[in-house]
N, C-alpha and C positions, 0 to 999 in steps of 0.2 A: 281744590279743583284738580281733576285728572284728565289726561289726554290719551285717547286710544290711538295707537299707531299700528297699522296693519303691515305685516311683513310683505304682503303682495304689493302694497303701495310704496313702501320705503325699504326695499330689500337690502340696500347697502348700509342701513343702520343696524343690521343684525349681524351678530358674530356667534357662530356655533349655536344657532337657533335661539339665542337670547338677545334682547335689545341692548345695544351699547348706549348707556345713558349719557356718557360723556360726549359722544358724537351727536346724539339727539339734542343736547343742550347747546352745542356749538351751532348746529343748524338753526335752532330757534333764535339765538343771538344775532346771527347773520341776517335772518329774515326780519327781525325787529329793527335792526339798523337800516335795512333797505327801505322799510315802510315809514319809519319815523325820523330818519335822518341821522347822519353821523359824519364826522369830518373825514373819516377814513373810508376808502372804497372797500368793497367785499374782498377784492384781491389782496389789498394791503392787510386786511384783518387776517385772512388765511395765511399770508406769508409770515406775519408776526407770530401767529400761533404755532406755526411749524418751527420757527427759529427759537421758540421758547423751550423746545425739547433740548435738554442738555446733552453735551457730548458723552457724559457718563451713562445716560440712558441708552444712547445709540451703541456705545461700546459694549454695554452689558448684554444688549440684544444680539449684536453681531458676533461677539467673542465666543469662541468654542473653548470653554474652560475644561480643565482636566476631567472633572466629574461628569460633565455632559458627554465628553468624548468617550470616556469609559462606558457610560451607560448606553450610548449609541452603539458602540462596538459590541457590547454584550447582546443587545437586542438584535443587531445585524447577524452576529455569529449564531445565535439560536435559530434565527430564520433560515440562515444558509445551511445549518446542520440538518434541519428538517427537509429542506429541498435538495440538499446535497449538490447544489449547483457548482460549487467550487471544484469538487473532485470530478464531477461529470465533464465540466468544461476542460479541465486539465487533461483528463483521459481522452476527450475528443481530440484535443490538439495533438497529443502524443500519437494517437492512432493514425490521424491524418498524415502526420509527418512520416510515420513508418510505412504506411501503405502507399502513399502517393508522392512521396518526396517533396512535400510542401516546403520544407525548410530550404530547398534549393530553388524555389520559384516564387518570386515576390508577388506576382499577380495572384497565384493561388493562395498565398499567405494572406493577402489583403481580403480576398473573398471570405476565407474562413474566419479571419479576425472580425470582419464586419458582422458576420452571422452570429458569432459568439456574443458580441456586445449587444446586438439587436435582441437576442434572446434574453440577455440580462435585463435590458430596459423593459422588455415586454413583461418580464416576471416581477421585477422589483419596482417599476415605475408605471403602474397600470393606468394612472390618470394623466400620464404624459403622452405626447405623440412624437414619433420619431420618423423622420423622412430621410431616406438614403439619397445622397447627392454625389457619390463618388464619380458618377458619369458626367457631372457638370464641372467645367474648369474653374479653378479658384473658389470652390465651394466646400472644401473639406470633404470628409467622408459622410457626414450627415448633419442634420439639425434637430435638436431635441427641444420641444416646446413644453413648458410647464403649465399647470392649470391657471397660473396668474399671468400667462402670456409672456414669460421670459423665454427668449429664443437663445439657444446655446449651440454654438458651432462645435462639432465633434470631429477630432482628428485621431485616427488609429494607426499605430505602427506595430508591426510584428517582426522586428529585426532580431537577428541573432547577435548583433553587436550594438554598442551604444548609438542612440539616435544622434546624428550630428547637429550642430548649431544651426546650419542652413535650413534644416527642416522646421525648426522653431520659427525662424525668420519668415519662411514661406507661410506658416500657419498664421502669423500675425498679419501678413499681407492679405491672406484670404479673409480674415476677420474684417479688416478694414474695407476690403473690396466688396464683401457681401453686406456690410453694415451691421455685423454682429458685434455687440459690445462685450458679450460674454462667451467664453470658450473653454473647452476641456480637451487637453492633449494627453492621449493614453498610449503608453508603450507597454505592450503585453508581456514581453519576455526579456527586456533589457533596460538599462539605464538611459537617461536622457542627459546629454552633456550639459554640465553646469547646474543640474537640478538634483534635488535630494528627495528620494521617496515620493512623498506627496508635498507639493509646494504651491503657494498662492503668490502670483506676481501681477503687477499692474504695468501697463505700457501706455505711451502717448504716441498716437499716429494721426498726423494731420489735425492736431488740436483736439482729438477725441480720446477719452480714456478707454482703455481695453482691460478687462479683468479676466485673468486666465488661471486655471488650475492645471498643474502638470503632475502626472502620475507615472512613476517608474515601476517596472516589473509588476504590472497589475495582476498577473496570474498568481503571484505569491499571496495576495489577499484582495479579492475582488471587491470587498466591502469599502475599500478606499475610494472607489468610484462614487459610491453613494455619499460618502463624506464630502467629496469634492463638489458634487451638485448641491449639497446642503449649504456649503460655504457661499457659492455663487447666488443661491436663492436669497440668503440673508443680505448679501451685498446689494442685490437688485432692489430689495425692499426700501433701502435708504439711499439709493443712488443719487437722487436729486440733492439731498443735503450734503452727501459726501463730495459731490462735484464742487460745492461752494467753499469747501474748507480743505485745502491741500494738506495741512498738518494732521487733520483728522484722518484723512486717507492713509497717510504714512503710519499713523499710530495703529489704525486698524490692520494694515498689512503686517506690521511687526507683531501685533498681538496674535493674529491668526497663525502666522508661521511659527511663533513661539509655542503655541499650543499644538501645532502640527508636528513639532519635534517629538513631543510626547507620543503622538500617534505613530510616528515613524519608528520610535524605539520599541513600542509594543509590537508592531508588524515585524520588525527585524528579529525580535526575540521569538515571535511565532514562527518565522521562517527558519530560524536555527533549530527550533524544536521539531519542526516538520522534517528537516534534513537529518537530525539525529534519529528521529523515528524511522525514516527510510533506511538510514545506515544500519540501525539496529535490526530492522526487519530483514535486510539483506544478509547481515551476518548470521542471524538466527536461522534463516533459510539455508544458508551455506552449511552451517553446523548440522542442521537436521538432515540435509542431503548426504553429508558425510556419514552421519550416524546411521542413516537408512542403508547406505552401501555396506557398512560394517554388519548390519543386521542380515542383509542378503548373503554376505560371505559366510556368516555363521550358520544361516539356514542351509546353505549348500553343504557346509561341513557336517552339519547334523544329519542331513539326508544321506550323505556319503557314509557316515559312521553307522547309521541305522541299516543301510544296505549291507555293509560289511558284517555287522553283528548278525543280521538275518542269515547271511551266507554261511558265516562261521557256525551259527547255531544249527542250521540244517546239516552242515557237515558233521558237527559234533554229535547230533542226534543219530545220524546215520552210523557213525562210528560206534556210538554206545549201543545202538540196536545190533550192529554186527558183533560187538564184543559180548553182548548179552547172549546172543544165539550161540556164539562160539563157546562161551563159558558153560552154557547149559549142556552142550554136546560133550564137552570134556568131563563135566560132572557125571554124566551118565556112564561114560567109559570107565572113569576112576572107580565107580562103585563095583565094577565087574572084575577089577584087577586083583591079583594076589597081594598079600600084605607086603612082601619083600620089595616089590617094584612100585607099589602104590605111592610111597613117599617121593620116589624119583619123578614119576609122572605128574604129581601135584606141583612139584617145583618147576618142572618144564612147562606145564600148562599155563602158569602165570605169564611166562615170557611169550609163549606161542599165541595166547589170547590177545596180547597187546599188538601182535603183528597180524591179527585176524586170520590166523591159520586154522581153518575148520577141520576137525578130526573125523575120519571115517574108520571105524574099527572092524577088522575082519581077520580072524585066526592069527592072533598074536602079531599082526601088522596094523599099525595105525598110519593111514595115509593122510598127509597134511595138504589140504586143498586151499588155494587162494584164487579168487575170481574164477571159480569152477574149474581150476586146473591143478592137478597134483604137482607139487614142487619138492616136497621132502617125504621121507618115510621113517617111521619109528619101528624098529624090530624089538619086540619085547622078549627078553630071556629071563632065566630064573632069578638072577640077582643084578642084572644090568639092563640098560636100554641103549640101543645103537641108532643114531641118526645118520641117514645116508641119502645120497642123490644118485639116481640111476644113470643120469646122463654124464655127470662129471666124476663119478666114482668117489665122491666125497663121503667120508664117514667120520663120526664123532661119538665117542663112547661115554656113557654116564653111569657112574657107580655111586653108591652112597658115600663111599670113602672120600672121593674127590669131587663131589657134586657141585659145590659152590664155585670152584675154579672152572669147571666145565660149563656152568651156566653163564659165567662172565664171558667166556669164549663164544658161547652161542649167541649172546646179545650182539657181539661184534660182527659175527657172521651174518646175522639177520637184519642188519641196518639197511 
């Protein structure tokens, strides 16, 4: 015999589009007992079946073991990498502080903090609804409602110093005041007094259990917020059974915080790596800036050297051009001279060319011109040459016999 069970008629017997055979059998047993009699009431049957669940099953469901934590972190990290939410939110916070002085205004800090977390919830928890309640006294900053109707009071702090204990006490008062059994307390940029990284705690207020997750320095790793909500979701699933067994609650609390220590260690290591990266980036940038300045100095030095070389080259070319012209003119004159004084003029011409003294030959007189102006004269005789200056009455005689000594004297005079 087979029974057809339609999802439209019995939606709660389905899980992930598949019929839950165990739940269907329980419903059939309860219906049979109601129709044909049983010493136990349906409520007693349900209670007995729920209590048959062992503590081990509950703990294995609630506990966040290390492998699950690491898996969740890797998944969260990959999603955050693709969205780049972490860096964008951090950059947004830095920019707001620099532009508008938000770090000095708690009211502005609160507005920005709420908007940042609101954007995070909207992106990462699309099936949830978040209602801002900062304008309502004793209602926290907002209330997050999960698909299974878990209501979570949210408190945000954006202090530049550790959040004091009185703020935690106020948060617990607000939870009790609003009737919220679950809450998440988020400090974006600082620690929370007496709390470590991410921490799960339970409190008793007026005979009612309160379940809280505290997250310090959330900006260092925003994925911890998702982990905190995951913890509270699992606690809420088995809340009725947990309330009946105090030891079980203590065990769960210890187990959760034990596993969260591993998560905190990972986050701390990640934070150190980020800081090392930032320090390295800063040092590299500083080194590159210094290197660039050295490059600029050498570029200026190279430009100056090139300008000097060009200037010297032009000057040298001009001198070479002048010497070449002068040498040519001297060669023309030497070809016309008699043999006895030709040797003397050849020796003199080497000195006179270096001083760019251009010769003009006319009837045994060679006029030595410099910058188009006559400065010296050479009188050519049969076996000797006389250098003189009309203005100073200076004369110097050159003969083959003492030619070398006379040339040394000439060099000194023409300096």
